[in-house]
N, C-alpha and C positions, 0 to 999 in steps of 0.2 A: 622676339628673343628666343623662342623655342626653335624656330627655323634656323637661326644662326648657329645654335648649339648642335642641331641635327646636321647641318652642313659641315661643321667642324669635325664632328664624330665620323661622318661618312668619308670626308677627305682624309682624315688620319688613317682610317681603316684601309682605304684604297692605297695610300702611300705605303703602308706596311705590306700590303699584298703585293704591290709592284716591286718593292725591295726584296721580298722573299722570292719572287719569280726570277729576278735578276740573279740572285744568289744560287738558286737551283739550276739556272742555265749555266752559271760558271762551274758548278759541280759536275755537270754532264760533259765537260770538255774531255775529248778523247786524246790520250797520249799515244805515241807511236809504239810504246811497249810499257809494261808495268815496272816502273823504276822504284816504286815504293818498297818493294821487298828488299832490294839491295840497300836502300837508305835506312830502312828499319833495322836490318842486321848490322850495318856499319855503326849506327849511332845508338843502338839499343833502345829503341822507342817502345813504349808500353801500350800504345793504343790498339794494336792488333789483338793482343791477349784480352784486353778489356772488351773489345767488340765481340770476340768469340764467347767470352763469359756472359755477356748480355744476350747474345743470340741463343745461347744454350739454356736460357732461363735460370742460370745460376745466380746465387745471391752475390751482390757486389756491394762492398763497403762504399758508401757515398763519399766520405771524406778522402779516402785513398784514391778513388776513381777521379774525383775532381783534381786532386794533386797531380795524378799521372797525366791527365789531359792538359793541365796547365803547363807542366814541365815539358811535355812533348811539343806543345805549341811554342813555348819560348825557344826551345832548341831549333825547331824548324824555321821560325821567323828569323833567328840569328843566321842560320845557314842560307836562307833566301837572300838576306841583305848583304852578307859578307862572304858567301861561298864563291861567287864569280866576281873577280876583281874588276872586270871590264864593265859589268852592269850591276851597280850597287843599289839600284832602285827596283821596286816591285812593279810588276806589270799591273795593268788595270784589273785583270782577273784575280791576281793574287791579293791586291788591295781589297777587293770586294770580299774574297773569302776570309781574309784576316778580320775585316770588320764584322762579318757575319758570325765568325767564331766568337769574337768578343761579346757580341750581343747575346748569343746563346749561352755562353759561359756565365755571363753576369745575370742572366735570367734563371740559371740553374738553381740557386738557393730558393728563389720564390717557387719554382716548380716543385722542389723537394718539400718545402713547407706545406704547400697546398696539394701535393701528390697529383700534379697535373702533367702527365706524359713525360715524366722524368727519364724513363728508359729510352724513349724515342729521341729526346734531346741529346742524350749521351751518344746514341748511335749516330746521330747527325754530326756531332762534334768529331767522332772518330772518322767519319767519312770525309769531313773537311780536312782533318789531319792527313789522311791518306792522299788526298788530292794535293796538299801542300808538299808532302813527301815526294810525290811524282814530279812536281815542279822543281824541287831541289835536285832530284836525280837527272831530270832533263837538262837543267842548267849546267850541272857539273859534268855530264857526259859529253856535251857539245864542245866544251872548252878543249879537251885533249884532241878531239878530231880537228878543230880549227888550228891548233898548234901544229899538228902533224902536216896538215895541208900547207901551212905557211912555210914549214921547213922544206917540203917538196918543191914549192914554187920558187924558193930563193936559191 
C-alpha cells in the first residue's frame, strides 16, 4: 500500500516537472523581432508596467494585479484566435502557454494566501503574456506581407 502511494506521488511530481519543462521551452521561443512592444502600445496592455513594478521591488496591489493580468490574457487570447482570419486556431506552443498561464493564474490565490513565491508567479505570468503578445504581433505582421506578395504575383 505504501509503495503504491509512493509511486503515485513520484509519478505525479514527475508529470508536473515534465509539464513545466515543456512550458519553459515554449517560453524560450525566439521571435524574429520584439513584436510585443507594438502590440502592447496598440492594445494598451498593462503587464509591462506590472512587471516593472514587481522588478523594482515596489508594492503591488494583489487584486488589481490579478485583474490586470487576467484582462491582458483575455485580450491576447481573443487576438490570437480572431486576429488572423486565415488561421483561427492556436499553434501547439500557444496552446501550451495558454494552459500554463491558466494553471499559474488559478494557483495565484493559494500562493497569495500561503505567501509562496507570489512575486515570481506574477513575473512568470507577465513573461507568458509577453510571449503571447509576440505571437499576436508575428501573426498580424505576416498577413500584410502575404497580401502584398499576392498582389505582386497576380
